[in-house]
Backbone atoms as SQL, in Angstrom:
CREATE TABLE atoms (id INTEGER PRIMARY KEY, chain TEXT, resi INTEGER, resn TEXT, atom TEXT, x REAL, y REAL, z REAL);
INSERT INTO atoms VALUES
  (1, 'A', 1, 'MET', 'N', 76.860, 111.215, 115.417),
  (2, 'A', 1, 'MET', 'CA', 76.214, 109.930, 115.491),
  (3, 'A', 1, 'MET', 'C', 76.658, 109.257, 116.781),
  (4, 'A', 2, 'THR', 'N', 75.736, 108.684, 117.525),
  (5, 'A', 2, 'THR', 'CA', 76.038, 108.015, 118.767),
  (6, 'A', 2, 'THR', 'C', 75.885, 106.516, 118.577),
  (7, 'A', 3, 'LEU', 'N', 76.982, 105.809, 118.690),
  (8, 'A', 3, 'LEU', 'CA', 76.951, 104.358, 118.599),
  (9, 'A', 3, 'LEU', 'C', 77.326, 103.779, 119.948),
  (10, 'A', 4, 'SER', 'N', 77.145, 102.472, 120.092),
  (11, 'A', 4, 'SER', 'CA', 77.495, 101.811, 121.335),
  (12, 'A', 4, 'SER', 'C', 78.976, 102.033, 121.629),
  (13, 'A', 5, 'PRO', 'N', 79.313, 102.397, 122.867),
  (14, 'A', 5, 'PRO', 'CA', 80.713, 102.621, 123.206),
  (15, 'A', 5, 'PRO', 'C', 81.488, 101.303, 123.201),
  (16, 'A', 6, 'VAL', 'N', 82.706, 101.332, 122.640),
  (17, 'A', 6, 'VAL', 'CA', 83.531, 100.129, 122.601),
  (18, 'A', 6, 'VAL', 'C', 84.973, 100.499, 122.890),
  (19, 'A', 7, 'SER', 'N', 85.705, 99.562, 123.465),
  (20, 'A', 7, 'SER', 'CA', 87.129, 99.757, 123.689),
  (21, 'A', 7, 'SER', 'C', 87.873, 99.416, 122.397),
  (22, 'A', 8, 'PRO', 'N', 89.136, 99.794, 122.291),
  (23, 'A', 8, 'PRO', 'CA', 89.904, 99.445, 121.091),
  (24, 'A', 8, 'PRO', 'C', 89.967, 97.928, 120.848),
  (25, 'A', 9, 'THR', 'N', 90.071, 97.148, 121.909),
  (26, 'A', 9, 'THR', 'CA', 90.103, 95.690, 121.755),
  (27, 'A', 9, 'THR', 'C', 88.776, 95.175, 121.223),
  (28, 'A', 10, 'GLN', 'N', 87.685, 95.675, 121.756),
  (29, 'A', 10, 'GLN', 'CA', 86.368, 95.261, 121.269),
  (30, 'A', 10, 'GLN', 'C', 86.186, 95.662, 119.809),
  (31, 'A', 11, 'ARG', 'N', 86.667, 96.826, 119.457),
  (32, 'A', 11, 'ARG', 'CA', 86.564, 97.300, 118.068),
  (33, 'A', 11, 'ARG', 'C', 87.321, 96.357, 117.135),
  (34, 'A', 12, 'ARG', 'N', 88.514, 95.925, 117.547),
  (35, 'A', 12, 'ARG', 'CA', 89.298, 94.993, 116.732),
  (36, 'A', 12, 'ARG', 'C', 88.590, 93.649, 116.587),
  (37, 'A', 13, 'ILE', 'N', 88.003, 93.168, 117.663),
  (38, 'A', 13, 'ILE', 'CA', 87.274, 91.897, 117.611),
  (39, 'A', 13, 'ILE', 'C', 86.106, 92.003, 116.643),
  (40, 'A', 14, 'VAL', 'N', 85.344, 93.078, 116.758),
  (41, 'A', 14, 'VAL', 'CA', 84.188, 93.262, 115.869),
  (42, 'A', 14, 'VAL', 'C', 84.650, 93.357, 114.422),
  (43, 'A', 15, 'TRP', 'N', 85.728, 94.082, 114.159),
  (44, 'A', 15, 'TRP', 'CA', 86.235, 94.175, 112.784),
  (45, 'A', 15, 'TRP', 'C', 86.711, 92.817, 112.287),
  (46, 'A', 16, 'GLY', 'N', 87.351, 92.048, 113.151),
  (47, 'A', 16, 'GLY', 'CA', 87.784, 90.703, 112.752),
  (48, 'A', 16, 'GLY', 'C', 86.617, 89.822, 112.361),
  (49, 'A', 17, 'VAL', 'N', 85.562, 89.857, 113.163),
  (50, 'A', 17, 'VAL', 'CA', 84.365, 89.068, 112.858),
  (51, 'A', 17, 'VAL', 'C', 83.720, 89.580, 111.576),
  (52, 'A', 18, 'ARG', 'N', 83.671, 90.894, 111.409),
  (53, 'A', 18, 'ARG', 'CA', 83.092, 91.470, 110.182),
  (54, 'A', 18, 'ARG', 'C', 83.840, 90.985, 108.941),
  (55, 'A', 19, 'ILE', 'N', 85.159, 90.995, 109.002),
  (56, 'A', 19, 'ILE', 'CA', 85.961, 90.578, 107.845),
  (57, 'A', 19, 'ILE', 'C', 85.767, 89.096, 107.559),
  (58, 'A', 20, 'LEU', 'N', 85.800, 88.265, 108.598),
  (59, 'A', 20, 'LEU', 'CA', 85.591, 86.825, 108.393),
  (60, 'A', 20, 'LEU', 'C', 84.209, 86.541, 107.817),
  (61, 'A', 21, 'LEU', 'N', 83.194, 87.200, 108.348),
  (62, 'A', 21, 'LEU', 'CA', 81.840, 87.017, 107.817),
  (63, 'A', 21, 'LEU', 'C', 81.740, 87.513, 106.381),
  (64, 'A', 22, 'ALA', 'N', 82.366, 88.633, 106.082),
  (65, 'A', 22, 'ALA', 'CA', 82.324, 89.157, 104.713),
  (66, 'A', 22, 'ALA', 'C', 82.964, 88.172, 103.742),
  (67, 'A', 23, 'LEU', 'N', 84.067, 87.560, 104.137),
  (68, 'A', 23, 'LEU', 'CA', 84.705, 86.558, 103.280),
  (69, 'A', 23, 'LEU', 'C', 83.800, 85.345, 103.089),
  (70, 'A', 24, 'ALA', 'N', 83.215, 84.861, 104.179),
  (71, 'A', 24, 'ALA', 'CA', 82.352, 83.673, 104.094),
  (72, 'A', 24, 'ALA', 'C', 81.108, 83.949, 103.257),
  (73, 'A', 25, 'PHE', 'N', 80.423, 85.050, 103.546),
  (74, 'A', 25, 'PHE', 'CA', 79.195, 85.355, 102.812),
  (75, 'A', 25, 'PHE', 'C', 79.485, 85.786, 101.379),
  (76, 'A', 26, 'GLY', 'N', 80.589, 86.469, 101.166),
  (77, 'A', 26, 'GLY', 'CA', 80.962, 86.835, 99.803),
  (78, 'A', 26, 'GLY', 'C', 81.200, 85.598, 98.954),
  (79, 'A', 27, 'ALA', 'N', 81.947, 84.638, 99.499),
  (80, 'A', 27, 'ALA', 'CA', 82.213, 83.394, 98.764),
  (81, 'A', 27, 'ALA', 'C', 80.929, 82.607, 98.530),
  (82, 'A', 28, 'ALA', 'N', 80.090, 82.510, 99.554),
  (83, 'A', 28, 'ALA', 'CA', 78.830, 81.766, 99.411),
  (84, 'A', 28, 'ALA', 'C', 77.917, 82.438, 98.398),
  (85, 'A', 29, 'GLY', 'N', 77.825, 83.747, 98.457),
  (86, 'A', 29, 'GLY', 'CA', 76.970, 84.473, 97.524),
  (87, 'A', 29, 'GLY', 'C', 77.453, 84.360, 96.094),
  (88, 'A', 30, 'ILE', 'N', 78.753, 84.475, 95.897),
  (89, 'A', 30, 'ILE', 'CA', 79.306, 84.358, 94.547),
  (90, 'A', 30, 'ILE', 'C', 79.092, 82.956, 93.995),
  (91, 'A', 31, 'SER', 'N', 79.225, 81.927, 94.855),
  (92, 'A', 31, 'SER', 'CA', 78.996, 80.558, 94.372),
  (93, 'A', 31, 'SER', 'C', 77.545, 80.362, 93.935),
  (94, 'A', 32, 'LYS', 'N', 76.635, 81.010, 94.617),
  (95, 'A', 32, 'LYS', 'CA', 75.220, 80.931, 94.211),
  (96, 'A', 32, 'LYS', 'C', 74.994, 81.678, 92.898),
  (97, 'A', 33, 'LEU', 'N', 75.541, 82.861, 92.783),
  (98, 'A', 33, 'LEU', 'CA', 75.367, 83.660, 91.571),
  (99, 'A', 33, 'LEU', 'C', 76.055, 83.021, 90.363),
  (100, 'A', 34, 'ALA', 'N', 77.177, 82.336, 90.604),
  (101, 'A', 34, 'ALA', 'CA', 77.925, 81.704, 89.517),
  (102, 'A', 34, 'ALA', 'C', 77.295, 80.390, 89.064),
  (103, 'A', 35, 'GLY', 'N', 76.359, 79.875, 89.841),
  (104, 'A', 35, 'GLY', 'CA', 75.697, 78.630, 89.454),
  (105, 'A', 35, 'GLY', 'C', 76.519, 77.387, 89.716),
  (106, 'A', 36, 'VAL', 'N', 77.279, 77.379, 90.802),
  (107, 'A', 36, 'VAL', 'CA', 78.026, 76.182, 91.185),
  (108, 'A', 36, 'VAL', 'C', 77.029, 75.025, 91.285),
  (109, 'A', 37, 'PRO', 'N', 77.334, 73.865, 90.658),
  (110, 'A', 37, 'PRO', 'CA', 76.361, 72.762, 90.607),
  (111, 'A', 37, 'PRO', 'C', 75.756, 72.377, 91.961),
  (112, 'A', 38, 'GLN', 'N', 76.557, 72.370, 93.015),
  (113, 'A', 38, 'GLN', 'CA', 76.024, 72.033, 94.341),
  (114, 'A', 38, 'GLN', 'C', 74.947, 73.032, 94.773),
  (115, 'A', 39, 'MET', 'N', 75.160, 74.307, 94.492),
  (116, 'A', 39, 'MET', 'CA', 74.161, 75.318, 94.849),
  (117, 'A', 39, 'MET', 'C', 72.888, 75.150, 94.026),
  (118, 'A', 40, 'VAL', 'N', 73.039, 74.830, 92.752),
  (119, 'A', 40, 'VAL', 'CA', 71.873, 74.593, 91.897),
  (120, 'A', 40, 'VAL', 'C', 71.060, 73.428, 92.456),
  (121, 'A', 41, 'GLN', 'N', 71.738, 72.361, 92.877),
  (122, 'A', 41, 'GLN', 'CA', 71.051, 71.196, 93.448),
  (123, 'A', 41, 'GLN', 'C', 70.329, 71.553, 94.742),
  (124, 'A', 42, 'VAL', 'N', 70.990, 72.305, 95.600),
  (125, 'A', 42, 'VAL', 'CA', 70.371, 72.693, 96.873),
  (126, 'A', 42, 'VAL', 'C', 69.098, 73.493, 96.612),
  (127, 'A', 43, 'PHE', 'N', 69.157, 74.435, 95.697),
  (128, 'A', 43, 'PHE', 'CA', 67.983, 75.270, 95.444),
  (129, 'A', 43, 'PHE', 'C', 66.908, 74.524, 94.658),
  (130, 'A', 44, 'ASP', 'N', 67.293, 73.487, 93.904),
  (131, 'A', 44, 'ASP', 'CA', 66.287, 72.593, 93.317),
  (132, 'A', 44, 'ASP', 'C', 65.540, 71.868, 94.427),
  (133, 'A', 45, 'ALA', 'N', 66.284, 71.428, 95.454),
  (134, 'A', 45, 'ALA', 'CA', 65.664, 70.718, 96.580),
  (135, 'A', 45, 'ALA', 'C', 64.743, 71.636, 97.377),
  (136, 'A', 46, 'ILE', 'N', 65.088, 72.895, 97.478),
  (137, 'A', 46, 'ILE', 'CA', 64.235, 73.843, 98.204),
  (138, 'A', 46, 'ILE', 'C', 62.893, 73.972, 97.502),
  (139, 'A', 47, 'GLY', 'N', 62.924, 74.016, 96.175),
  (140, 'A', 47, 'GLY', 'CA', 61.689, 73.999, 95.411),
  (141, 'A', 47, 'GLY', 'C', 61.097, 75.353, 95.056),
  (142, 'A', 48, 'PHE', 'N', 61.808, 76.434, 95.297),
  (143, 'A', 48, 'PHE', 'CA', 61.290, 77.763, 94.959),
  (144, 'A', 48, 'PHE', 'C', 61.722, 78.224, 93.577),
  (145, 'A', 49, 'GLY', 'N', 62.599, 77.489, 92.939),
  (146, 'A', 49, 'GLY', 'CA', 63.115, 77.876, 91.632),
  (147, 'A', 49, 'GLY', 'C', 64.485, 78.521, 91.755),
  (148, 'A', 50, 'GLN', 'N', 65.160, 78.623, 90.620),
  (149, 'A', 50, 'GLN', 'CA', 66.524, 79.154, 90.618),
  (150, 'A', 50, 'GLN', 'C', 66.576, 80.666, 90.839),
  (151, 'A', 51, 'TRP', 'N', 65.474, 81.365, 90.626),
  (152, 'A', 51, 'TRP', 'CA', 65.452, 82.802, 90.917),
  (153, 'A', 51, 'TRP', 'C', 65.780, 83.040, 92.388),
  (154, 'A', 52, 'PHE', 'N', 65.376, 82.084, 93.248),
  (155, 'A', 52, 'PHE', 'CA', 65.621, 82.222, 94.679),
  (156, 'A', 52, 'PHE', 'C', 67.115, 82.078, 94.985),
  (157, 'A', 53, 'ARG', 'N', 67.820, 81.260, 94.203),
  (158, 'A', 53, 'ARG', 'CA', 69.277, 81.132, 94.346),
  (159, 'A', 53, 'ARG', 'C', 69.940, 82.469, 94.022),
  (160, 'A', 54, 'TYR', 'N', 69.501, 83.098, 92.936),
  (161, 'A', 54, 'TYR', 'CA', 70.062, 84.406, 92.572),
  (162, 'A', 54, 'TYR', 'C', 69.764, 85.455, 93.645),
  (163, 'A', 55, 'LEU', 'N', 68.548, 85.472, 94.148),
  (164, 'A', 55, 'LEU', 'CA', 68.177, 86.424, 95.195),
  (165, 'A', 55, 'LEU', 'C', 69.025, 86.205, 96.443),
  (166, 'A', 56, 'THR', 'N', 69.135, 84.946, 96.865),
  (167, 'A', 56, 'THR', 'CA', 69.917, 84.633, 98.063),
  (168, 'A', 56, 'THR', 'C', 71.382, 85.013, 97.869),
  (169, 'A', 57, 'GLY', 'N', 71.931, 84.698, 96.707),
  (170, 'A', 57, 'GLY', 'CA', 73.316, 85.067, 96.419),
  (171, 'A', 57, 'GLY', 'C', 73.521, 86.566, 96.447),
  (172, 'A', 58, 'ALA', 'N', 72.583, 87.305, 95.864),
  (173, 'A', 58, 'ALA', 'CA', 72.684, 88.768, 95.858),
  (174, 'A', 58, 'ALA', 'C', 72.596, 89.331, 97.274),
  (175, 'A', 59, 'VAL', 'N', 71.692, 88.792, 98.083),
  (176, 'A', 59, 'VAL', 'CA', 71.556, 89.248, 99.470),
  (177, 'A', 59, 'VAL', 'C', 72.855, 88.991, 100.231),
  (178, 'A', 60, 'GLU', 'N', 73.462, 87.820, 100.022),
  (179, 'A', 60, 'GLU', 'CA', 74.706, 87.504, 100.724),
  (180, 'A', 60, 'GLU', 'C', 75.849, 88.416, 100.286),
  (181, 'A', 61, 'VAL', 'N', 75.946, 88.702, 99.003),
  (182, 'A', 61, 'VAL', 'CA', 77.009, 89.586, 98.518),
  (183, 'A', 61, 'VAL', 'C', 76.792, 91.014, 99.030),
  (184, 'A', 62, 'VAL', 'N', 75.564, 91.497, 98.977),
  (185, 'A', 62, 'VAL', 'CA', 75.267, 92.842, 99.495),
  (186, 'A', 62, 'VAL', 'C', 75.575, 92.906, 100.991),
  (187, 'A', 63, 'GLY', 'N', 75.175, 91.884, 101.740),
  (188, 'A', 63, 'GLY', 'CA', 75.471, 91.846, 103.170),
  (189, 'A', 63, 'GLY', 'C', 76.967, 91.851, 103.437),
  (190, 'A', 64, 'ALA', 'N', 77.726, 91.094, 102.637),
  (191, 'A', 64, 'ALA', 'CA', 79.183, 91.049, 102.794),
  (192, 'A', 64, 'ALA', 'C', 79.801, 92.421, 102.543),
  (193, 'A', 65, 'VAL', 'N', 79.332, 93.102, 101.515),
  (194, 'A', 65, 'VAL', 'CA', 79.845, 94.443, 101.213),
  (195, 'A', 65, 'VAL', 'C', 79.499, 95.405, 102.349),
  (196, 'A', 66, 'LEU', 'N', 78.267, 95.338, 102.830),
  (197, 'A', 66, 'LEU', 'CA', 77.866, 96.218, 103.935),
  (198, 'A', 66, 'LEU', 'C', 78.722, 95.986, 105.175),
  (199, 'A', 67, 'LEU', 'N', 79.131, 94.750, 105.417),
  (200, 'A', 67, 'LEU', 'CA', 79.947, 94.463, 106.594),
  (201, 'A', 67, 'LEU', 'C', 81.295, 95.177, 106.556),
  (202, 'A', 68, 'VAL', 'N', 81.859, 95.355, 105.373),
  (203, 'A', 68, 'VAL', 'CA', 83.186, 95.976, 105.305),
  (204, 'A', 68, 'VAL', 'C', 83.132, 97.487, 105.098),
  (205, 'A', 69, 'VAL', 'N', 81.946, 98.025, 104.846),
  (206, 'A', 69, 'VAL', 'CA', 81.781, 99.480, 104.768),
  (207, 'A', 69, 'VAL', 'C', 81.535, 99.969, 106.199),
  (208, 'A', 70, 'PRO', 'N', 82.379, 100.858, 106.716),
  (209, 'A', 70, 'PRO', 'CA', 82.242, 101.248, 108.120),
  (210, 'A', 70, 'PRO', 'C', 80.826, 101.631, 108.549),
  (211, 'A', 71, 'ALA', 'N', 80.120, 102.425, 107.770),
  (212, 'A', 71, 'ALA', 'CA', 78.777, 102.846, 108.166),
  (213, 'A', 71, 'ALA', 'C', 77.723, 101.784, 107.884),
  (214, 'A', 72, 'GLY', 'N', 78.081, 100.709, 107.201),
  (215, 'A', 72, 'GLY', 'CA', 77.099, 99.694, 106.822),
  (216, 'A', 72, 'GLY', 'C', 77.105, 98.450, 107.676),
  (217, 'A', 73, 'GLY', 'N', 78.016, 98.365, 108.626),
  (218, 'A', 73, 'GLY', 'CA', 78.165, 97.147, 109.415),
  (219, 'A', 73, 'GLY', 'C', 76.912, 96.714, 110.148),
  (220, 'A', 74, 'PHE', 'N', 76.215, 97.668, 110.747),
  (221, 'A', 74, 'PHE', 'CA', 74.981, 97.344, 111.469),
  (222, 'A', 74, 'PHE', 'C', 73.963, 96.722, 110.525),
  (223, 'A', 75, 'PHE', 'N', 73.754, 97.369, 109.376),
  (224, 'A', 75, 'PHE', 'CA', 72.755, 96.881, 108.424),
  (225, 'A', 75, 'PHE', 'C', 73.183, 95.555, 107.799),
  (226, 'A', 76, 'GLY', 'N', 74.476, 95.399, 107.520),
  (227, 'A', 76, 'GLY', 'CA', 74.974, 94.135, 106.988),
  (228, 'A', 76, 'GLY', 'C', 74.776, 92.996, 107.969),
  (229, 'A', 77, 'GLY', 'N', 75.102, 93.244, 109.232),
  (230, 'A', 77, 'GLY', 'CA', 74.904, 92.220, 110.257),
  (231, 'A', 77, 'GLY', 'C', 73.447, 91.846, 110.409),
  (232, 'A', 78, 'LEU', 'N', 72.590, 92.851, 110.405),
  (233, 'A', 78, 'LEU', 'CA', 71.150, 92.609, 110.530),
  (234, 'A', 78, 'LEU', 'C', 70.619, 91.810, 109.342),
  (235, 'A', 79, 'LEU', 'N', 70.992, 92.205, 108.138),
  (236, 'A', 79, 'LEU', 'CA', 70.542, 91.516, 106.924),
  (237, 'A', 79, 'LEU', 'C', 71.001, 90.060, 106.911),
  (238, 'A', 80, 'LEU', 'N', 72.260, 89.836, 107.253),
  (239, 'A', 80, 'LEU', 'CA', 72.789, 88.477, 107.201),
  (240, 'A', 80, 'LEU', 'C', 72.280, 87.617, 108.350),
  (241, 'A', 81, 'ALA', 'N', 72.040, 88.199, 109.508),
  (242, 'A', 81, 'ALA', 'CA', 71.448, 87.430, 110.609),
  (243, 'A', 81, 'ALA', 'C', 70.053, 86.951, 110.224),
  (244, 'A', 82, 'ALA', 'N', 69.256, 87.834, 109.633),
  (245, 'A', 82, 'ALA', 'CA', 67.912, 87.444, 109.188),
  (246, 'A', 82, 'ALA', 'C', 67.984, 86.380, 108.099),
  (247, 'A', 83, 'THR', 'N', 68.940, 86.517, 107.201),
  (248, 'A', 83, 'THR', 'CA', 69.120, 85.528, 106.134),
  (249, 'A', 83, 'THR', 'C', 69.459, 84.163, 106.724),
  (250, 'A', 84, 'MET', 'N', 70.283, 84.133, 107.752),
  (251, 'A', 84, 'MET', 'CA', 70.674, 82.857, 108.350),
  (252, 'A', 84, 'MET', 'C', 69.550, 82.233, 109.174),
  (253, 'A', 85, 'VAL', 'N', 68.660, 83.043, 109.732),
  (254, 'A', 85, 'VAL', 'CA', 67.464, 82.486, 110.380),
  (255, 'A', 85, 'VAL', 'C', 66.654, 81.730, 109.337),
  (256, 'A', 86, 'CYS', 'N', 66.490, 82.338, 108.171),
  (257, 'A', 86, 'CYS', 'CA', 65.747, 81.686, 107.083),
  (258, 'A', 86, 'CYS', 'C', 66.485, 80.446, 106.587),
  (259, 'A', 87, 'ALA', 'N', 67.813, 80.512, 106.503),
  (260, 'A', 87, 'ALA', 'CA', 68.598, 79.360, 106.050),
  (261, 'A', 87, 'ALA', 'C', 68.473, 78.193, 107.026),
  (262, 'A', 88, 'ALA', 'N', 68.550, 78.478, 108.324),
  (263, 'A', 88, 'ALA', 'CA', 68.408, 77.409, 109.319),
  (264, 'A', 88, 'ALA', 'C', 67.016, 76.798, 109.250),
  (265, 'A', 89, 'ALA', 'N', 66.002, 77.632, 109.109),
  (266, 'A', 89, 'ALA', 'CA', 64.630, 77.126, 108.985),
  (267, 'A', 89, 'ALA', 'C', 64.478, 76.281, 107.727),
  (268, 'A', 90, 'THR', 'N', 65.120, 76.681, 106.647),
  (269, 'A', 90, 'THR', 'CA', 65.064, 75.909, 105.402),
  (270, 'A', 90, 'THR', 'C', 65.670, 74.528, 105.599),
  (271, 'A', 91, 'HIS', 'N', 66.786, 74.457, 106.307),
  (272, 'A', 91, 'HIS', 'CA', 67.399, 73.155, 106.586),
  (273, 'A', 91, 'HIS', 'C', 66.478, 72.285, 107.427),
  (274, 'A', 92, 'VAL', 'N', 65.900, 72.855, 108.444),
  (275, 'A', 92, 'VAL', 'CA', 65.052, 72.083, 109.356),
  (276, 'A', 92, 'VAL', 'C', 63.748, 71.661, 108.687),
  (277, 'A', 93, 'LEU', 'N', 63.131, 72.557, 107.942),
  (278, 'A', 93, 'LEU', 'CA', 61.780, 72.309, 107.430),
  (279, 'A', 93, 'LEU', 'C', 61.718, 71.754, 106.014),
  (280, 'A', 94, 'LEU', 'N', 62.710, 72.041, 105.170),
  (281, 'A', 94, 'LEU', 'CA', 62.578, 71.687, 103.756),
  (282, 'A', 94, 'LEU', 'C', 63.603, 70.697, 103.225),
  (283, 'A', 95, 'ILE', 'N', 64.875, 70.943, 103.470),
  (284, 'A', 95, 'ILE', 'CA', 65.881, 70.139, 102.782),
  (285, 'A', 95, 'ILE', 'C', 66.667, 69.204, 103.684),
  (286, 'A', 96, 'GLY', 'N', 66.482, 69.292, 104.973),
  (287, 'A', 96, 'GLY', 'CA', 67.265, 68.451, 105.869),
  (288, 'A', 96, 'GLY', 'C', 68.690, 68.972, 105.977),
  (289, 'A', 97, 'GLY', 'N', 69.540, 68.156, 106.483),
  (290, 'A', 97, 'GLY', 'CA', 70.918, 68.583, 106.669),
  (291, 'A', 97, 'GLY', 'C', 71.088, 69.287, 107.999),
  (292, 'A', 98, 'ASN', 'N', 72.287, 69.733, 108.226),
  (293, 'A', 98, 'ASN', 'CA', 72.663, 70.317, 109.504),
  (294, 'A', 98, 'ASN', 'C', 72.459, 71.836, 109.482),
  (295, 'A', 99, 'PRO', 'N', 71.580, 72.352, 110.327),
  (296, 'A', 99, 'PRO', 'CA', 71.386, 73.807, 110.373),
  (297, 'A', 99, 'PRO', 'C', 72.445, 74.538, 111.196),
  (298, 'A', 100, 'ALA', 'N', 73.362, 73.803, 111.840),
  (299, 'A', 100, 'ALA', 'CA', 74.331, 74.437, 112.743),
  (300, 'A', 100, 'ALA', 'C', 75.204, 75.496, 112.064),
  (301, 'A', 101, 'PRO', 'N', 75.746, 75.257, 110.851),
  (302, 'A', 101, 'PRO', 'CA', 76.554, 76.323, 110.239),
  (303, 'A', 101, 'PRO', 'C', 75.769, 77.624, 110.042),
  (304, 'A', 102, 'ALA', 'N', 74.537, 77.513, 109.594),
  (305, 'A', 102, 'ALA', 'CA', 73.714, 78.716, 109.422),
  (306, 'A', 102, 'ALA', 'C', 73.453, 79.384, 110.763),
  (307, 'A', 103, 'MET', 'N', 73.256, 78.589, 111.800),
  (308, 'A', 103, 'MET', 'CA', 72.994, 79.155, 113.123),
  (309, 'A', 103, 'MET', 'C', 74.230, 79.877, 113.669),
  (310, 'A', 104, 'VAL', 'N', 75.413, 79.291, 113.459),
  (311, 'A', 104, 'VAL', 'CA', 76.649, 79.927, 113.931),
  (312, 'A', 104, 'VAL', 'C', 76.903, 81.227, 113.170),
  (313, 'A', 105, 'LEU', 'N', 76.777, 81.176, 111.837),
  (314, 'A', 105, 'LEU', 'CA', 76.966, 82.395, 111.041),
  (315, 'A', 105, 'LEU', 'C', 75.931, 83.456, 111.410),
  (316, 'A', 106, 'GLY', 'N', 74.699, 83.029, 111.648),
  (317, 'A', 106, 'GLY', 'CA', 73.651, 83.963, 112.054),
  (318, 'A', 106, 'GLY', 'C', 73.944, 84.600, 113.402),
  (319, 'A', 107, 'ALA', 'N', 74.444, 83.791, 114.331),
  (320, 'A', 107, 'ALA', 'CA', 74.785, 84.327, 115.653),
  (321, 'A', 107, 'ALA', 'C', 75.927, 85.339, 115.549),
  (322, 'A', 108, 'LEU', 'N', 76.925, 85.047, 114.720),
  (323, 'A', 108, 'LEU', 'CA', 78.031, 85.988, 114.537),
  (324, 'A', 108, 'LEU', 'C', 77.561, 87.277, 113.865),
  (325, 'A', 109, 'ALA', 'N', 76.686, 87.150, 112.883),
  (326, 'A', 109, 'ALA', 'CA', 76.141, 88.345, 112.217),
  (327, 'A', 109, 'ALA', 'C', 75.296, 89.160, 113.195),
  (328, 'A', 110, 'ALA', 'N', 74.527, 88.478, 114.034),
  (329, 'A', 110, 'ALA', 'CA', 73.722, 89.174, 115.043),
  (330, 'A', 110, 'ALA', 'C', 74.624, 89.874, 116.062),
  (331, 'A', 111, 'PHE', 'N', 75.739, 89.237, 116.417),
  (332, 'A', 111, 'PHE', 'CA', 76.710, 89.850, 117.319),
  (333, 'A', 111, 'PHE', 'C', 77.225, 91.169, 116.729),
  (334, 'A', 112, 'VAL', 'N', 77.571, 91.139, 115.444),
  (335, 'A', 112, 'VAL', 'CA', 78.060, 92.353, 114.779),
  (336, 'A', 112, 'VAL', 'C', 76.984, 93.432, 114.804),
  (337, 'A', 113, 'ALA', 'N', 75.764, 93.064, 114.441),
  (338, 'A', 113, 'ALA', 'CA', 74.667, 94.046, 114.434),
  (339, 'A', 113, 'ALA', 'C', 74.442, 94.611, 115.832),
  (340, 'A', 114, 'TRP', 'N', 74.500, 93.763, 116.837),
  (341, 'A', 114, 'TRP', 'CA', 74.280, 94.216, 118.212),
  (342, 'A', 114, 'TRP', 'C', 75.392, 95.162, 118.665),
  (343, 'A', 115, 'ARG', 'N', 76.640, 94.817, 118.345),
  (344, 'A', 115, 'ARG', 'CA', 77.755, 95.664, 118.777),
  (345, 'A', 115, 'ARG', 'C', 77.767, 97.011, 118.049),
  (346, 'A', 116, 'LEU', 'N', 77.205, 97.041, 116.840),
  (347, 'A', 116, 'LEU', 'CA', 77.224, 98.277, 116.051),
  (348, 'A', 116, 'LEU', 'C', 75.895, 99.010, 116.069),
  (349, 'A', 117, 'ARG', 'N', 74.984, 98.552, 116.916),
  (350, 'A', 117, 'ARG', 'CA', 73.637, 99.132, 116.934),
  (351, 'A', 117, 'ARG', 'C', 73.677, 100.596, 117.352),
  (352, 'A', 118, 'PRO', 'N', 72.829, 101.395, 116.737),
  (353, 'A', 118, 'PRO', 'CA', 72.675, 102.775, 117.207),
  (354, 'A', 118, 'PRO', 'C', 72.018, 102.742, 118.587),
  (355, 'A', 119, 'VAL', 'N', 72.450, 103.617, 119.472),
  (356, 'A', 119, 'VAL', 'CA', 71.895, 103.596, 120.824),
  (357, 'A', 119, 'VAL', 'C', 70.652, 104.458, 120.957),
  (358, 'A', 120, 'SER', 'N', 70.301, 105.186, 119.901),
  (359, 'A', 120, 'SER', 'CA', 69.086, 105.994, 119.952),
  (360, 'A', 120, 'SER', 'C', 68.459, 106.048, 118.568),
  (361, 'A', 121, 'LEU', 'N', 67.188, 106.386, 118.518),
  (362, 'A', 121, 'LEU', 'CA', 66.483, 106.503, 117.249),
  (363, 'A', 121, 'LEU', 'C', 67.080, 107.614, 116.396),
  (364, 'A', 122, 'SER', 'N', 67.503, 108.693, 117.025),
  (365, 'A', 122, 'SER', 'CA', 68.098, 109.791, 116.252),
  (366, 'A', 122, 'SER', 'C', 69.414, 109.347, 115.615),
  (367, 'A', 123, 'ALA', 'N', 70.168, 108.483, 116.291),
  (368, 'A', 123, 'ALA', 'CA', 71.403, 107.956, 115.706),
  (369, 'A', 123, 'ALA', 'C', 71.094, 107.076, 114.508),
  (370, 'A', 124, 'LEU', 'N', 70.017, 106.303, 114.582),
  (371, 'A', 124, 'LEU', 'CA', 69.609, 105.464, 113.456),
  (372, 'A', 124, 'LEU', 'C', 69.226, 106.329, 112.262),
  (373, 'A', 125, 'LYS', 'N', 68.545, 107.437, 112.518),
  (374, 'A', 125, 'LYS', 'CA', 68.167, 108.352, 111.433),
  (375, 'A', 125, 'LYS', 'C', 69.402, 108.968, 110.787),
  (376, 'A', 126, 'GLU', 'N', 70.452, 109.218, 111.585),
  (377, 'A', 126, 'GLU', 'CA', 71.684, 109.786, 111.043),
  (378, 'A', 126, 'GLU', 'C', 72.379, 108.806, 110.113),
  (379, 'A', 127, 'ILE', 'N', 72.316, 107.508, 110.433),
  (380, 'A', 127, 'ILE', 'CA', 72.952, 106.484, 109.599),
  (381, 'A', 127, 'ILE', 'C', 72.218, 106.364, 108.279),
  (382, 'A', 128, 'ALA', 'N', 70.885, 106.316, 108.342),
  (383, 'A', 128, 'ALA', 'CA', 70.074, 106.099, 107.132),
  (384, 'A', 128, 'ALA', 'C', 69.930, 107.348, 106.373);
């Protein structure tokens, strides 16, 4: 498998970001799945129903797990970056509030996906 070349320092930085993101998204996803009252209120304000809270929580937990699995980091970063684009749009268009946290988390997830990207289509096929 051919992945983007990285130095040992870059590898440590990427792993550090992966672990921090996994902790953040794992906690956020679990709070959604557990039905923390604040999360229930937020998803009531969104207006899609509570099924969307469960879906979002599951996506965040799956993304967090993928981030800490060595072969899953690219897919975890990609999944969570896309999720944060949707979260930022939800803040701007539906519920108000500050979209900056979602944008920062999305940028960090995109950084992870970019650093772990396969450099060729054949490498992507090897991962999947």
